[in-house]
C-alpha positions in Angstrom: -34.1 -51.7 268.7 -32.4 -48.3 269.1 -29.3 -49.7 267.4 -31.5 -50.7 264.5 -33.1 -47.3 264.2 -29.7 -45.6 264.4 -28.3 -47.8 261.6 -31.4 -47.2 259.5 -31.1 -43.5 260.1 -27.4 -43.4 259.1 -28.2 -45.4 256.0 -30.9 -43.0 255.1 -28.5 -40.0 255.5 -26.2 -41.6 253.0 -28.9 -42.7 250.5 -30.6 -39.3 250.0 -27.3 -37.5 248.8 -26.6 -40.4 246.3 -30.1 -39.9 244.8 -29.4 -36.2 244.4 -25.8 -36.7 243.1 -26.9 -39.0 240.4 -30.1 -37.1 239.6 -32.4 -40.0 240.5 -36.0 -39.5 241.4 -36.9 -40.6 244.9 -39.6 -43.0 244.0 -39.9 -46.2 246.1 -38.1 -48.4 243.7 -35.1 -46.1 243.3 -35.0 -45.4 247.0 -35.0 -49.2 247.8 -32.2 -49.9 245.4 -29.9 -47.2 246.8 -30.8 -47.9 250.4 -29.8 -51.5 249.8 -26.7 -50.2 248.0 -25.6 -48.1 251.0 -26.4 -50.9 253.5 -24.3 -53.3 251.5 -26.9 -56.1 251.6 -26.3 -57.3 248.1 -22.7 -57.4 246.6 -24.1 -58.2 243.2 -26.4 -55.2 243.2 -23.5 -52.9 244.3 -21.4 -54.4 241.5 -24.1 -53.7 238.9 -24.7 -50.0 240.1 -20.9 -49.4 240.3 -20.6 -50.6 236.7 -23.3 -48.3 235.6 -21.8 -45.3 237.4 -18.3 -46.0 235.8 -19.8 -46.3 232.3 -21.9 -43.1 232.7 -25.1 -44.9 232.1 -28.1 -43.3 233.9 -30.5 -45.2 236.1 -33.6 -45.0 234.1 -37.0 -46.3 235.4 -36.7 -49.4 233.2 -33.2 -50.1 234.5 -34.2 -49.6 238.1 -37.2 -51.9 237.5 -34.9 -54.6 236.2 -32.4 -54.3 239.1 -35.2 -54.3 241.6 -36.7 -57.5 239.9 -33.2 -59.2 239.8 -32.1 -58.4 243.4 -34.9 -57.2 245.6 -38.1 -59.0 244.4 -39.2 -62.3 245.8 -38.9 -65.5 243.8 -42.6 -65.8 243.1 -42.7 -62.4 241.4 -39.6 -63.2 239.3 -41.0 -66.6 238.4 -44.3 -65.0 237.2 -42.3 -62.6 235.1 -40.1 -65.3 233.5 -43.3 -67.3 232.7 -44.8 -64.4 230.9 -41.6 -64.0 228.9 -41.6 -67.8 228.0 -45.3 -67.7 227.1 -44.8 -64.7 224.8 -41.8 -66.4 223.1 -43.9 -69.6 222.6 -46.8 -67.7 221.1 -44.5 -65.9 218.7 -43.1 -69.1 217.4 -46.4 -70.8 217.2 -48.0 -67.8 215.3 -45.1 -67.8 212.8 -45.5 -71.6 212.3 -49.2 -71.1 211.4 -48.3 -68.3 209.0 -45.7 -70.5 207.3 -48.2 -73.4 207.1 -50.9 -71.3 205.6 -48.4 -69.9 203.0 -47.4 -73.5 202.0 -51.1 -74.4 201.7 -51.8 -71.5 199.5 -49.0 -72.5 197.2 -50.4 -76.0 197.1 -53.8 -74.6 196.1 -52.2 -72.6 193.4 -50.5 -75.7 192.0 -53.7 -77.6 192.0 -55.5 -74.8 190.1 -52.8 -75.0 187.4 -53.2 -78.8 187.2 -57.0 -78.4 186.8 -56.5 -75.9 184.1 -54.1 -78.2 182.2 -56.4 -81.3 182.6 -59.4 -79.4 181.3 -57.4 -78.1 178.3 -56.5 -81.7 177.4 -60.2 -82.7 177.6 -61.4 -79.6 175.7 -59.0 -80.1 172.8 -59.7 -83.8 172.5 -56.1 -85.1 172.9 -57.1 -88.4 174.7 -59.2 -91.5 173.9 -62.4 -92.2 175.9 -60.7 -94.5 178.4 -58.1 -91.9 179.2 -60.8 -89.2 179.5 -62.6 -91.3 182.2 -59.4 -91.4 184.1 -58.8 -87.7 183.7 -62.4 -86.9 184.9 -61.8 -89.0 188.0 -58.5 -87.2 188.6 -60.3 -83.8 188.2 -62.9 -84.9 190.8 -60.2 -86.1 193.2 -58.2 -82.9 192.7 -61.3 -80.8 193.4 -61.9 -82.6 196.6 -58.3 -81.9 197.7 -58.8 -78.3 196.7 -61.9 -78.0 198.9 -60.1 -79.7 201.8 -57.2 -77.3 201.3 -59.5 -74.3 201.5 -61.1 -75.6 204.7 -57.7 -76.2 206.2 -56.6 -72.7 205.3 -59.7 -71.2 206.9 -59.0 -73.2 210.1 -55.5 -72.0 210.2 -56.7 -68.3 209.7 -59.1 -68.8 212.6 -56.4 -70.3 214.9 -54.0 -67.6 214.0 -56.6 -64.9 214.8 -57.1 -66.5 218.2 -53.4 -66.5 218.9 -53.1 -62.8 217.9 -55.8 -62.0 220.3 -54.0 -63.9 223.1 -50.8 -62.1 222.3 -52.6 -58.7 222.5 -54.1 -59.7 225.9 -50.6 -60.7 227.1 -49.1 -57.4 225.9 -51.8 -55.5 227.8 -50.9 -57.4 231.0 -47.2 -56.8 230.5 -46.8 -53.2 229.7 -43.8 -53.0 232.0 -41.9 -55.5 229.8 -38.3 -54.6 229.4 -37.1 -57.4 227.0 -38.0 -58.6 223.5 -39.3 -62.1 224.0 -37.8 -63.5 220.8 -34.2 -62.4 221.2 -33.9 -61.7 224.9 -32.5 -58.2 224.2 -33.8 -55.0 225.8 -36.7 -53.6 223.8 -37.3 -50.2 222.2 -39.1 -48.9 225.2 -35.8 -49.2 227.3 -33.8 -47.6 224.5 -36.0 -44.6 224.3 -35.8 -44.1 228.1 -32.0 -44.3 228.1 -31.6 -41.9 225.2 -33.9 -39.5 227.0 -31.7 -39.6 230.1 -28.3 -39.2 228.3 -26.2 -36.1 228.5 -23.8 -34.9 225.7 -20.8 -34.9 228.0 -21.2 -38.7 228.5 -19.9 -39.5 225.1 -23.0 -41.1 223.7 -23.2 -42.9 220.4 -25.9 -44.9 218.7 -25.5 -47.8 216.2 -28.6 -48.8 214.1 -28.5 -52.2 212.5 -30.8 -53.6 209.7 -30.5 -57.2 208.4 -30.2 -57.0 204.6 -32.9 -58.5 202.5 -34.7 -60.0 205.5 -38.1 -60.1 203.8 -36.6 -62.4 201.2 -35.5 -64.8 204.0 -39.0 -64.9 205.3 -40.5 -65.3 201.8 -38.1 -68.1 200.8 -37.6 -70.0 204.0 -40.6 -69.1 206.2 -41.1 -67.0 209.3 -39.7 -69.6 211.7 -36.5 -69.5 209.8 -36.6 -65.7 210.0 -37.0 -66.0 213.7 -33.9 -68.2 214.0 -31.9 -65.7 211.9 -33.0 -62.9 214.3 -32.0 -64.9 217.3 -28.6 -65.7 215.8 -27.9 -62.1 214.8 -29.0 -60.9 218.2 -26.5 -63.2 219.9 -23.7 -62.0 217.7 -24.5 -58.4 218.5 -24.7 -59.1 222.2 -21.5 -61.1 222.2 -19.7 -58.1 220.5 -20.8 -55.6 223.2 -18.9 -54.7 226.3 -20.0 -52.9 229.5 -20.3 -49.5 227.8 -22.3 -50.8 224.8 -25.9 -52.2 225.3 -27.8 -54.0 222.5 -31.6 -53.6 221.8 -34.2 -55.1 219.6 -35.5 -52.0 217.9 -38.2 -53.7 216.0 -38.7 -56.1 213.0 -35.3 -56.9 211.6 -33.7 -53.8 213.2 -31.4 -53.7 216.2 -29.5 -50.9 217.9 -26.5 -50.5 220.3 -26.3 -47.5 222.6 -22.7 -46.7 223.7 -21.4 -44.4 226.5 -18.0 -43.0 227.2 -17.2 -43.4 223.5 -16.4 -41.3 220.5 -17.8 -41.7 217.0 -14.6 -43.5 215.7 -15.0 -46.1 218.5 -18.6 -46.7 217.6 -17.8 -47.1 213.9 -15.0 -49.5 214.8 -17.5 -51.6 216.9 -20.0 -51.5 214.1 -17.5 -52.7 211.6 -16.4 -55.6 213.9 -20.1 -56.6 214.2 -20.6 -56.4 210.4 -17.7 -58.8 209.8 -19.0 -61.2 212.5 -22.5 -61.4 211.0 -21.1 -62.4 207.7 -20.0 -65.7 209.4 -23.5 -66.5 210.7 -25.0 -69.8 209.5 -28.5 -71.0 210.3 -30.0 -74.4 209.5 -33.5 -74.7 208.0 -35.1 -77.5 210.0 -37.6 -78.2 207.3 -35.1 -78.9 204.6 -31.8 -79.4 206.4 -30.2 -76.7 204.2 -27.8 -74.1 205.7 -28.5 -70.4 205.2 -25.4 -68.4 205.3 -24.2 -65.1 203.7 -26.4 -63.1 206.0 -25.3 -59.5 206.0 -26.5 -56.2 207.7 -26.2 -52.5 207.2 -25.1 -50.1 209.9 -25.7 -46.4 210.7 -23.7 -44.7 213.4 -24.2 -41.3 215.1 -22.7 -39.3 218.0 -24.8 -37.2 220.4 -23.4 -33.7 220.5 -24.0 -30.6 222.6 -27.1 -28.8 221.5 -28.7 -31.7 219.7 -32.2 -32.9 220.7 -32.4 -36.4 222.0 -34.5 -37.4 219.0 -31.7 -36.1 216.7 -29.4 -38.9 217.7 -31.9 -41.5 216.5 -32.6 -39.5 213.3 -28.9 -39.1 212.5 -28.2 -42.9 213.0 -31.2 -43.8 210.8 -30.1 -41.4 208.2 -26.6 -43.0 208.0 -28.3 -46.5 208.0 -30.4 -45.4 205.0 -27.2 -44.2 203.3 -25.5 -47.6 203.9 -28.4 -49.4 202.3 -28.5 -47.0 199.3 -24.8 -47.6 198.7 -25.3 -51.4 198.4 -25.8 -52.7 201.9 -23.4 -54.7 204.1 -21.5 -51.6 205.1 -21.1 -49.1 208.0 -21.8 -45.4 207.5 -20.2 -43.1 208.0 -17.0 -44.8 206.9 -14.0 -44.8 209.2 -11.6 -41.9 208.3 
């Protein structure tokens, strides 16, 4: 027992200085991570922390939570978290499916309204003989029945969609510690905000903001499920383009971001340009029609964190450059490489 106590004491003596060196608060989660790091109990954890140290990326509370979940939590806790992620992703897809179905139903109703107007016009202007008019009247009655059924179906969909939204809200309340966007699997905006807040100017920090061009038109023309597949495809291309010093995030809606460390503005612009060219090659198949959607483009805004800037200035500068890229015609990176 004395040997175990001595080993624990020596590990403790090495852990505390590391917390101070890397400016890490000594909360239980952080302490457990670095205690395990010093003791060498997990080679994978040590490799992850070493990689973060080399890239200059700070250990934020979100990142510590993720590492603790991946390397120190028991399997039951991890399984529960993964189940929540899967459930949220399923609910998103189902909700979008209902939205698309209701949109199609509304379009069918509008078409039926036009048909009714035309048929009534024929009758009012006396363009048909009596036998034809009997048939027309029957068609009108049948069409009106279809219209009523369509309205009932639309109401049912609206009710179901409302229940799903309520369930999603309840899920969100029970998962306030979520780190990932359920649809794309990327880190979410909460993690991005924490990491920006922890950055220092001398770490060479750059931010890339990305906005898919004309995304609303994709949703309107192909439906929200197709829109979700586009988001997933773009997220994968962004993630595949990033290296250890570049981390991708789902910022919200059709916007993504990439936070870079140990980088200059020119390097961030180069990465953004590479991602822009890669996205032009994305093709997504519409399952409902079998048609392929390609020619997807995105606009990029890039900014560098400099001494004296507020943390919020980094996001504002990147967003300003993104707006300029869209103003100049989209599918471009701003500022341009000099």
